[in-house]
N, CA and C atoms as an extended XYZ file, in Angstrom:
480
Properties=species:S:1:pos:R:3:atomname:S:1:resname:S:1:resid:I:1 pbc="F F F"
N        85.033      -87.206       11.967 N   MET     1
C        84.157      -88.072       11.200 CA  MET     1
C        84.975      -89.142       10.469 C   MET     1
N        86.140      -88.713        9.910 N   LYS     2
C        86.975      -89.662        9.184 CA  LYS     2
C        87.560      -90.710       10.133 C   LYS     2
N        87.868      -90.277       11.348 N   GLN     3
C        88.429      -91.225       12.327 CA  GLN     3
C        87.413      -92.305       12.680 C   GLN     3
N        86.173      -91.913       12.902 N   TYR     4
C        85.140      -92.892       13.241 CA  TYR     4
C        84.898      -93.860       12.089 C   TYR     4
N        84.954      -93.349       10.867 N   PHE     5
C        84.767      -94.207        9.699 CA  PHE     5
C        85.918      -95.210        9.602 C   PHE     5
N        87.159      -94.751        9.814 N   LEU     6
C        88.320      -95.637        9.741 CA  LEU     6
C        88.262      -96.703       10.841 C   LEU     6
N        87.920      -96.302       12.046 N   ILE     7
C        87.819      -97.256       13.157 CA  ILE     7
C        86.707      -98.263       12.889 C   ILE     7
N        85.573      -97.822       12.383 N   GLY     8
C        84.475      -98.734       12.051 CA  GLY     8
C        84.861      -99.693       10.940 C   GLY     8
N        85.564      -99.195        9.927 N   PHE     9
C        85.999     -100.026        8.796 CA  PHE     9
C        86.969     -101.107        9.272 C   PHE     9
N        87.958     -100.731       10.094 N   LEU    10
C        88.923     -101.697       10.620 CA  LEU    10
C        88.251     -102.691       11.578 C   LEU    10
N        87.349     -102.247       12.389 N   GLY    11
C        86.630     -103.123       13.298 CA  GLY    11
C        85.799     -104.154       12.548 C   GLY    11
N        85.145     -103.729       11.432 N   PHE    12
C        84.355     -104.648       10.612 CA  PHE    12
C        85.233     -105.740       10.013 C   PHE    12
N        86.394     -105.379        9.466 N   PHE    13
C        87.290     -106.384        8.893 CA  PHE    13
C        87.897     -107.295        9.962 C   PHE    13
N        88.141     -106.761       11.141 N   LEU    14
C        88.628     -107.593       12.244 CA  LEU    14
C        87.570     -108.606       12.662 C   LEU    14
N        86.318     -108.187       12.692 N   LEU    15
C        85.225     -109.082       13.024 CA  LEU    15
C        85.091     -110.191       11.985 C   LEU    15
N        85.191     -109.858       10.707 N   ILE    16
C        85.125     -110.868        9.635 CA  ILE    16
C        86.290     -111.842        9.759 C   ILE    16
N        87.478     -111.332       10.053 N   LEU    17
C        88.653     -112.197       10.205 CA  LEU    17
C        88.479     -113.163       11.373 C   LEU    17
N        88.007     -112.692       12.509 N   LEU    18
C        87.786     -113.560       13.661 CA  LEU    18
C        86.735     -114.625       13.377 C   LEU    18
N        85.648     -114.264       12.688 N   VAL    19
C        84.610     -115.233       12.332 CA  VAL    19
C        85.199     -116.303       11.418 C   VAL    19
N        86.018     -115.902       10.451 N   ALA    20
C        86.621     -116.867        9.533 CA  ALA    20
C        87.555     -117.819       10.273 C   ALA    20
N        88.362     -117.301       11.187 N   VAL    21
C        89.287     -118.148       11.935 CA  VAL    21
C        88.519     -119.141       12.800 C   VAL    21
N        87.501     -118.687       13.517 N   PHE    22
C        86.716     -119.600       14.350 CA  PHE    22
C        85.979     -120.641       13.516 C   PHE    22
N        85.498     -120.257       12.358 N   PHE    23
C        84.827     -121.219       11.468 CA  PHE    23
C        85.802     -122.300       11.010 C   PHE    23
N        87.023     -121.889       10.616 N   LEU    24
C        88.016     -122.868       10.174 CA  LEU    24
C        88.435     -123.790       11.313 C   LEU    24
N        88.627     -123.243       12.502 N   LEU    25
C        89.008     -124.072       13.635 CA  LEU    25
C        87.887     -125.039       14.021 C   LEU    25
N        86.649     -124.588       13.948 N   TRP    26
C        85.516     -125.420       14.337 CA  TRP    26
C        85.263     -126.539       13.330 C   TRP    26
N        85.383     -126.229       12.062 N   SER    27
C        85.011     -127.204       11.043 CA  SER    27
C        86.128     -128.195       10.714 C   SER    27
N        87.383     -127.809       10.879 N   PHE    28
C        88.501     -128.691       10.536 CA  PHE    28
C        89.292     -129.081       11.776 C   PHE    28
N        88.632     -129.715       12.714 N   LYS    29
C        89.327     -130.196       13.902 CA  LYS    29
C        90.179     -131.384       13.500 C   LYS    29
N        91.424     -131.389       13.974 N   SER    30
C        92.296     -132.522       13.691 CA  SER    30
C        92.630     -133.210       14.998 C   SER    30
N        92.800     -134.522       14.915 N   ASN    31
C        93.176     -135.251       16.117 CA  ASN    31
C        94.651     -135.610       16.051 C   ASN    31
N        95.162     -136.196       17.109 N   ILE    32
C        96.584     -136.490       17.205 CA  ILE    32
C        96.968     -137.629       16.268 C   ILE    32
N        96.063     -138.539       16.009 N   ASP    33
C        96.360     -139.710       15.175 CA  ASP    33
C        96.225     -139.414       13.684 C   ASP    33
N        96.114     -138.169       13.308 N   PHE    34
C        95.921     -137.824       11.901 CA  PHE    34
C        97.182     -138.124       11.099 C   PHE    34
N        97.026     -138.955       10.071 N   THR    35
C        98.093     -139.202        9.098 CA  THR    35
C        97.470     -139.107        7.714 C   THR    35
N        98.178     -138.525        6.777 N   PRO    36
C        97.614     -138.397        5.430 CA  PRO    36
C        97.331     -139.773        4.815 C   PRO    36
N        96.380     -139.797        3.884 N   GLN    37
C        95.947     -141.042        3.261 CA  GLN    37
C        97.071     -141.715        2.485 C   GLN    37
N        97.906     -140.926        1.768 N   PHE    38
C        98.961     -141.531        0.964 CA  PHE    38
C       100.003     -142.236        1.829 C   PHE    38
N       100.232     -141.759        3.071 N   MET    39
C       101.179     -142.431        3.952 CA  MET    39
C       100.608     -143.737        4.481 C   MET    39
N        99.325     -143.765        4.749 N   GLN    40
C        98.709     -145.000        5.216 CA  GLN    40
C        98.743     -146.060        4.126 C   GLN    40
N        98.513     -145.675        2.868 N   ASP    41
C        98.545     -146.625        1.760 CA  ASP    41
C        99.933     -147.205        1.570 C   ASP    41
N       100.982     -146.357        1.644 N   ASN    42
C       102.356     -146.846        1.473 CA  ASN    42
C       102.753     -147.781        2.607 C   ASN    42
N       102.306     -147.493        3.817 N   LYS    43
C       102.643     -148.324        4.957 CA  LYS    43
C       102.004     -149.704        4.826 C   LYS    43
N       100.762     -149.723        4.395 N   ILE    44
C       100.068     -150.997        4.220 CA  ILE    44
C       100.726     -151.815        3.119 C   ILE    44
N       101.112     -151.165        2.000 N   GLN    45
C       101.762     -151.882        0.901 CA  GLN    45
C       103.105     -152.447        1.329 C   GLN    45
N       103.903     -151.689        2.066 N   ALA    46
C       105.224     -152.145        2.480 CA  ALA    46
C       105.115     -153.336        3.421 C   ALA    46
N       104.146     -153.324        4.289 N   ILE    47
C       103.983     -154.432        5.222 CA  ILE    47
C       103.446     -155.671        4.504 C   ILE    47
N       102.539     -155.459        3.561 N   SER    48
C       101.942     -156.603        2.892 CA  SER    48
C       102.877     -157.257        1.882 C   SER    48
N       103.825     -156.521        1.288 N   THR    49
C       104.707     -157.115        0.279 CA  THR    49
C       105.826     -157.920        0.901 C   THR    49
N       106.283     -157.554        2.106 N   ASN    50
C       107.396     -158.265        2.730 CA  ASN    50
C       106.929     -159.037        3.947 C   ASN    50
N       107.293     -160.312        3.972 N   ASN    51
C       107.051     -161.086        5.190 CA  ASN    51
C       108.167     -160.859        6.191 C   ASN    51
N       109.367     -160.579        5.696 N   ASN    52
C       110.505     -160.252        6.546 CA  ASN    52
C       110.805     -158.761        6.409 C   ASN    52
N       110.260     -157.942        7.300 N   PRO    53
C       110.524     -156.498        7.173 CA  PRO    53
C       111.974     -156.192        7.546 C   PRO    53
N       112.485     -155.133        6.976 N   THR    54
C       113.841     -154.697        7.282 CA  THR    54
C       113.857     -154.036        8.653 C   THR    54
N       115.052     -153.785        9.159 N   TRP    55
C       115.154     -153.176       10.480 CA  TRP    55
C       114.604     -151.752       10.479 C   TRP    55
N       114.669     -151.075        9.323 N   GLN    56
C       114.117     -149.730        9.250 CA  GLN    56
C       112.590     -149.759        9.387 C   GLN    56
N       111.966     -150.758        8.759 N   GLU    57
C       110.509     -150.858        8.846 CA  GLU    57
C       110.070     -151.244       10.260 C   GLU    57
N       110.825     -152.132       10.905 N   GLU    58
C       110.498     -152.483       12.286 CA  GLU    58
C       110.663     -151.279       13.212 C   GLU    58
N       111.730     -150.549       12.997 N   PHE    59
C       111.984     -149.356       13.816 CA  PHE    59
C       110.890     -148.308       13.598 C   PHE    59
N       110.394     -148.193       12.360 N   ALA    60
C       109.340     -147.224       12.066 CA  ALA    60
C       108.029     -147.612       12.728 C   ALA    60
N       107.817     -148.894       12.996 N   ASN    61
C       106.554     -149.350       13.585 CA  ASN    61
C       106.586     -149.373       15.111 C   ASN    61
N       107.724     -149.087       15.721 N   TRP    62
C       107.795     -149.043       17.179 CA  TRP    62
C       106.897     -147.944       17.719 C   TRP    62
N       106.380     -148.169       18.900 N   VAL    63
C       105.552     -147.164       19.558 CA  VAL    63
C       106.471     -146.047       20.048 C   VAL    63
N       106.092     -144.817       19.763 N   SER    64
C       106.937     -143.696       20.165 CA  SER    64
C       106.826     -143.474       21.671 C   SER    64
N       107.953     -143.117       22.278 N   LYS    65
C       108.006     -142.861       23.720 CA  LYS    65
C       107.768     -141.374       23.968 C   LYS    65
N       107.416     -141.059       25.202 N   ASP    66
C       107.153     -139.668       25.562 CA  ASP    66
C       108.376     -138.971       26.130 C   ASP    66
N       109.543     -139.567       26.042 N   TYR    67
C       110.727     -138.944       26.605 CA  TYR    67
C       111.830     -138.922       25.555 C   TYR    67
N       112.767     -138.031       25.777 N   THR    68
C       113.955     -137.950       24.932 CA  THR    68
C       115.156     -137.836       25.849 C   THR    68
N       116.287     -138.378       25.452 N   PRO    69
C       117.463     -138.247       26.312 CA  PRO    69
C       117.931     -136.795       26.364 C   PRO    69
N       118.390     -136.373       27.513 N   ALA    70
C       118.837     -134.989       27.693 CA  ALA    70
C       120.134     -134.730       26.942 C   ALA    70
N       120.988     -135.732       26.867 N   ALA    71
C       122.263     -135.570       26.188 CA  ALA    71
C       122.759     -136.937       25.750 C   ALA    71
N       123.589     -136.927       24.746 N   GLU    72
C       124.154     -138.188       24.292 CA  GLU    72
C       125.294     -138.637       25.198 C   GLU    72
N       125.980     -137.691       25.769 N   GLN    73
C       127.101     -138.016       26.645 CA  GLN    73
C       126.959     -137.194       27.913 C   GLN    73
N       127.168     -137.844       29.028 N   PHE    74
C       126.996     -137.178       30.316 CA  PHE    74
C       128.247     -137.412       31.149 C   PHE    74
N       128.784     -136.353       31.702 N   SER    75
C       129.954     -136.497       32.560 CA  SER    75
C       129.776     -135.607       33.780 C   SER    75
N       130.360     -136.054       34.883 N   MET    76
C       130.280     -135.294       36.129 CA  MET    76
C       131.686     -135.108       36.670 C   MET    76
N       131.886     -133.972       37.337 N   HIS    77
C       133.189     -133.671       37.922 CA  HIS    77
C       132.959     -133.210       39.354 C   HIS    77
N       133.624     -133.855       40.278 N   PHE    78
C       133.499     -133.501       41.684 CA  PHE    78
C       134.847     -133.046       42.201 C   PHE    78
N       134.829     -131.961       42.968 N   GLU    79
C       136.031     -131.531       43.662 CA  GLU    79
C       135.779     -131.721       45.153 C   GLU    79
N       136.494     -132.632       45.718 N   ALA    80
C       136.303     -132.948       47.133 CA  ALA    80
C       136.876     -131.833       48.003 C   ALA    80
N       136.211     -131.567       49.094 N   ASP    81
C       136.685     -130.566       50.047 CA  ASP    81
C       137.739     -131.213       50.941 C   ASP    81
N       138.989     -130.874       50.693 N   ILE    82
C       140.090     -131.459       51.467 CA  ILE    82
C       140.700     -130.434       52.414 C   ILE    82
N       139.958     -129.374       52.706 N   SER    83
C       140.497     -128.334       53.588 CA  SER    83
C       140.736     -128.856       55.009 C   SER    83
N       139.982     -129.867       55.424 N   ASP    84
C       140.199     -130.425       56.764 CA  ASP    84
C       141.506     -131.189       56.851 C   ASP    84
N       142.022     -131.685       55.720 N   PHE    85
C       143.237     -132.474       55.719 CA  PHE    85
C       144.496     -131.623       55.601 C   PHE    85
N       144.335     -130.366       55.168 N   LYS    86
C       145.503     -129.495       55.018 CA  LYS    86
C       146.000     -129.059       56.391 C   LYS    86
N       147.282     -128.827       56.461 N   GLU    87
C       147.872     -128.369       57.709 CA  GLU    87
C       147.461     -126.921       57.949 C   GLU    87
N       147.032     -126.636       59.136 N   LYS    88
C       146.560     -125.290       59.458 CA  LYS    88
C       147.736     -124.389       59.801 C   LYS    88
N       147.549     -123.093       59.507 N   SER    89
C       148.600     -122.111       59.781 CA  SER    89
C       148.264     -121.347       61.051 C   SER    89
N       149.308     -120.892       61.686 N   LYS    90
C       149.157     -120.164       62.947 CA  LYS    90
C       149.209     -118.663       62.664 C   LYS    90
N       148.188     -117.939       63.121 N   TYR    91
C       148.107     -116.490       62.997 CA  TYR    91
C       147.835     -115.913       64.377 C   TYR    91
N       147.976     -114.614       64.449 N   TYR    92
C       147.656     -113.929       65.698 CA  TYR    92
C       146.641     -112.833       65.412 C   TYR    92
N       145.677     -112.723       66.308 N   GLN    93
C       144.728     -111.631       66.237 CA  GLN    93
C       145.118     -110.624       67.307 C   GLN    93
N       145.286     -109.390       66.887 N   LEU    94
C       145.681     -108.333       67.807 CA  LEU    94
C       144.423     -107.624       68.287 C   LEU    94
N       144.213     -107.603       69.588 N   ILE    95
C       143.035     -106.976       70.174 CA  ILE    95
C       143.505     -105.730       70.908 C   ILE    95
N       142.952     -104.570       70.478 N   ILE    96
C       143.353     -103.297       71.093 CA  ILE    96
C       142.155     -102.697       71.814 C   ILE    96
N       142.438     -101.764       72.746 N   ASN    97
C       141.360     -101.207       73.557 CA  ASN    97
C       140.724      -99.963       72.937 C   ASN    97
N       141.406      -99.302       72.019 N   LYS    98
C       140.875      -98.083       71.390 CA  LYS    98
C       140.745      -98.309       69.886 C   LYS    98
N       139.654      -97.801       69.334 N   TYR    99
C       139.437      -97.952       67.897 CA  TYR    99
C       139.139      -96.606       67.237 C   TYR    99
N       139.763      -95.545       67.753 N   ASP   100
C       139.568      -94.252       67.110 CA  ASP   100
C       140.574      -94.090       65.966 C   ASP   100
N       140.471      -93.003       65.260 N   ILE   101
C       141.287      -92.788       64.062 CA  ILE   101
C       142.772      -92.715       64.419 C   ILE   101
N       143.095      -92.032       65.496 N   TYR   102
C       144.494      -91.903       65.903 CA  TYR   102
C       145.097      -93.260       66.277 C   TYR   102
N       144.338      -94.072       66.986 N   SER   103
C       144.843      -95.385       67.407 CA  SER   103
C       145.084      -96.280       66.189 C   SER   103
N       144.170      -96.260       65.244 N   ILE   104
C       144.343      -97.083       64.033 CA  ILE   104
C       145.535      -96.579       63.228 C   ILE   104
N       145.719      -95.256       63.178 N   PHE   105
C       146.879      -94.696       62.482 CA  PHE   105
C       148.182      -95.165       63.137 C   PHE   105
N       148.248      -95.079       64.469 N   CYS   106
C       149.449      -95.529       65.199 CA  CYS   106
C       149.672      -97.021       65.005 C   CYS   106
N       148.584      -97.790       64.991 N   LEU   107
C       148.695      -99.230       64.787 CA  LEU   107
C       149.284      -99.539       63.409 C   LEU   107
N       148.794      -98.868       62.383 N   LYS   108
C       149.309      -99.101       61.028 CA  LYS   108
C       150.779      -98.700       60.917 C   LYS   108
N       151.143      -97.573       61.528 N   GLN   109
C       152.535      -97.135       61.482 CA  GLN   109
C       153.443      -98.147       62.199 C   GLN   109
N       152.982      -98.668       63.306 N   THR   110
C       153.779      -99.648       64.057 CA  THR   110
C       153.938     -100.939       63.260 C   THR   110
N       152.868     -101.421       62.673 N   LEU   111
C       152.942     -102.656       61.899 CA  LEU   111
C       153.807     -102.481       60.655 C   LEU   111
N       153.753     -101.296       60.046 N   ASN   112
C       154.620     -101.034       58.891 CA  ASN   112
C       156.084     -100.911       59.325 C   ASN   112
N       156.312     -100.390       60.528 N   PHE   113
C       157.678     -100.276       61.044 CA  PHE   113
C       158.312     -101.657       61.233 C   PHE   113
N       157.533     -102.605       61.741 N   PHE   114
C       158.035     -103.964       61.939 CA  PHE   114
C       157.992     -104.798       60.659 C   PHE   114
N       157.458     -104.229       59.586 N   ASN   115
C       157.395     -104.891       58.272 CA  ASN   115
C       156.721     -106.268       58.386 C   ASN   115
N       155.505     -106.256       58.891 N   ILE   116
C       154.740     -107.482       59.099 CA  ILE   116
C       153.485     -107.425       58.229 C   ILE   116
N       153.123     -108.576       57.681 N   ASP   117
C       151.891     -108.653       56.896 CA  ASP   117
C       150.705     -108.683       57.850 C   ASP   117
N       149.686     -107.882       57.543 N   TYR   118
C       148.500     -107.825       58.384 CA  TYR   118
C       147.300     -107.514       57.511 C   TYR   118
N       146.134     -107.762       58.047 N   PHE   119
C       144.918     -107.295       57.387 CA  PHE   119
C       143.885     -106.938       58.440 C   PHE   119
N       143.131     -105.913       58.095 N   LEU   120
C       142.110     -105.385       58.987 CA  LEU   120
C       140.743     -105.752       58.433 C   LEU   120
N       139.883     -106.248       59.285 N   LEU   121
C       138.511     -106.556       58.906 CA  LEU   121
C       137.579     -105.663       59.707 C   LEU   121
N       136.665     -105.021       59.009 N   LYS   122
C       135.685     -104.178       59.691 CA  LYS   122
C       134.464     -105.033       59.986 C   LYS   122
N       134.255     -105.354       61.251 N   SER   123
C       133.087     -106.136       61.655 CA  SER   123
C       132.385     -105.383       62.773 C   SER   123
N       131.135     -105.093       62.554 N   ASN   124
C       130.327     -104.296       63.488 CA  ASN   124
C       131.016     -102.954       63.743 C   ASN   124
N       131.276     -102.627       64.998 N   ASP   125
C       131.908     -101.344       65.329 CA  ASP   125
C       133.411     -101.466       65.491 C   ASP   125
N       133.894     -102.649       65.756 N   ASN   126
C       135.318     -102.840       66.054 CA  ASN   126
C       136.019     -103.541       64.896 C   ASN   126
N       137.142     -102.999       64.456 N   PRO   127
C       137.894     -103.719       63.431 CA  PRO   127
C       138.665     -104.876       64.052 C   PRO   127
N       138.871     -105.907       63.245 N   GLU   128
C       139.660     -107.048       63.690 CA  GLU   128
C       140.993     -107.007       62.961 C   GLU   128
N       142.077     -107.175       63.701 N   ILE   129
C       143.432     -107.081       63.149 CA  ILE   129
C       144.059     -108.467       63.212 C   ILE   129
N       144.469     -108.989       62.048 N   PHE   130
C       145.110     -110.292       61.975 CA  PHE   130
C       146.534     -110.117       61.469 C   PHE   130
N       147.469     -110.754       62.143 N   LEU   131
C       148.884     -110.659       61.799 CA  LEU   131
C       149.352     -111.983       61.213 C   LEU   131
N       150.048     -111.894       60.101 N   ASN   132
C       150.512     -113.094       59.407 CA  ASN   132
C       151.929     -113.434       59.872 C   ASN   132
N       152.005     -113.951       61.068 N   THR   133
C       153.296     -114.383       61.610 CA  THR   133
C       153.050     -115.380       62.728 C   THR   133
N       154.065     -116.158       63.012 N   ASP   134
C       153.973     -117.053       64.167 CA  ASP   134
C       155.119     -116.796       65.141 C   ASP   134
N       155.762     -115.637       64.993 N   ASN   135
C       156.887     -115.246       65.852 CA  ASN   135
C       156.333     -114.539       67.093 C   ASN   135
N       156.405     -115.210       68.233 N   LYS   136
C       155.844     -114.682       69.476 CA  LYS   136
C       156.614     -113.458       69.976 C   LYS   136
N       157.932     -113.438       69.808 N   THR   137
C       158.721     -112.277       70.279 CA  THR   137
C       158.407     -111.036       69.451 C   THR   137
N       158.151     -111.205       68.166 N   LEU   138
C       157.778     -110.073       67.325 CA  LEU   138
C       156.440     -109.488       67.771 C   LEU   138
N       155.517     -110.352       68.125 N   ILE   139
C       154.207     -109.897       68.614 CA  ILE   139
C       154.376     -109.126       69.922 C   ILE   139
N       155.231     -109.607       70.810 N   GLU   140
C       155.465     -108.909       72.078 CA  GLU   140
C       156.115     -107.552       71.850 C   GLU   140
N       157.025     -107.455       70.881 N   ASN   141
C       157.638     -106.161       70.545 CA  ASN   141
C       156.597     -105.188       70.000 C   ASN   141
N       155.654     -105.685       69.198 N   ILE   142
C       154.588     -104.817       68.660 CA  ILE   142
C       153.705     -104.307       69.801 C   ILE   142
N       153.366     -105.182       70.726 N   ILE   143
C       152.520     -104.783       71.862 CA  ILE   143
C       153.240     -103.733       72.717 C   ILE   143
N       154.551     -103.916       72.951 N   ASN   144
C       155.318     -102.930       73.731 CA  ASN   144
C       155.411     -101.596       72.989 C   ASN   144
N       155.564     -101.630       71.686 N   LYS   145
C       155.631     -100.387       70.892 CA  LYS   145
C       154.288      -99.655       70.937 C   LYS   145
N       153.176     -100.398       70.926 N   LEU   146
C       151.858      -99.772       71.010 CA  LEU   146
C       151.614      -99.142       72.382 C   LEU   146
N       152.242      -99.662       73.405 N   LYS   147
C       152.092      -99.087       74.753 CA  LYS   147
C       152.702      -97.694       74.816 C   LYS   147
N       153.692      -97.407       73.947 N   GLU   148
C       154.273      -96.067       73.894 CA  GLU   148
C       153.235      -95.046       73.437 C   GLU   148
N       152.272      -95.490       72.647 N   TYR   149
C       151.190      -94.608       72.177 CA  TYR   149
C       149.957      -94.704       73.071 C   TYR   149
N       150.110      -95.322       74.232 N   LYS   150
C       149.026      -95.510       75.201 CA  LYS   150
C       147.879      -96.331       74.615 C   LYS   150
N       148.261      -97.359       73.861 N   ILE   151
C       147.284      -98.303       73.312 CA  ILE   151
C       147.576      -99.658       73.940 C   ILE   151
N       146.633     -100.134       74.722 N   ASN   152
C       146.775     -101.450       75.337 CA  ASN   152
C       146.342     -102.509       74.310 C   ASN   152
N       147.171     -103.501       74.147 N   ALA   153
C       146.886     -104.554       73.172 CA  ALA   153
C       147.228     -105.915       73.753 C   ALA   153
N       146.572     -106.910       73.226 N   LYS   154
C       146.931     -108.290       73.571 CA  LYS   154
C       146.771     -109.133       72.314 C   LYS   154
N       147.479     -110.235       72.292 N   ALA   155
C       147.477     -111.098       71.108 CA  ALA   155
C       146.744     -112.391       71.428 C   ALA   155
N       146.003     -112.850       70.451 N   LYS   156
C       145.240     -114.089       70.590 CA  LYS   156
C       145.673     -115.010       69.461 C   LYS   156
N       146.037     -116.216       69.801 N   GLU   157
C       146.510     -117.183       68.806 CA  GLU   157
C       145.325     -117.799       68.065 C   GLU   157
N       145.448     -117.858       66.719 N   ILE   158
C       144.369     -118.398       65.886 CA  ILE   158
C       144.980     -119.370       64.876 C   ILE   158
N       144.336     -120.508       64.713 N   TRP   159
C       144.763     -121.495       63.709 CA  TRP   159
C       143.756     -121.509       62.576 C   TRP   159
N       144.233     -121.202       61.387 N   LEU   160
C       143.388     -121.210       60.191 CA  LEU   160
C       143.958     -122.129       59.143 C   LEU   160
């Protein structure tokens, strides 16, 4: 019973508040050109007393624009893509016939034995092996060493 009384009491005051707000909004509509009376009187007096208005008064009478500048200072910075002008480096891609765990292990051991920089990329099912060298005899020695582990390999020249 107390809950219903409290809900009814709060609902009644909410209804009175909404009626008051709508009444105030309906009866005191303001338009965009609304300026207080005392400001209009001062503006008329200032214009009527001076035949030569100051720059501040002229600036105050300008029609306002609907835009504002985004920033006072604007600067742009461009970095041109000059990668086409750089000299390309020669790398080799090692293509092997087996990609099981043992073959990859033997490949890593062989590349570490020759102390060559390499990186492996996992793409789809087959990894891609790139060697950071341009020494053709070293590549041939790596391929011959891999043949000892029964891994057939060939080298493909790549310019990056």
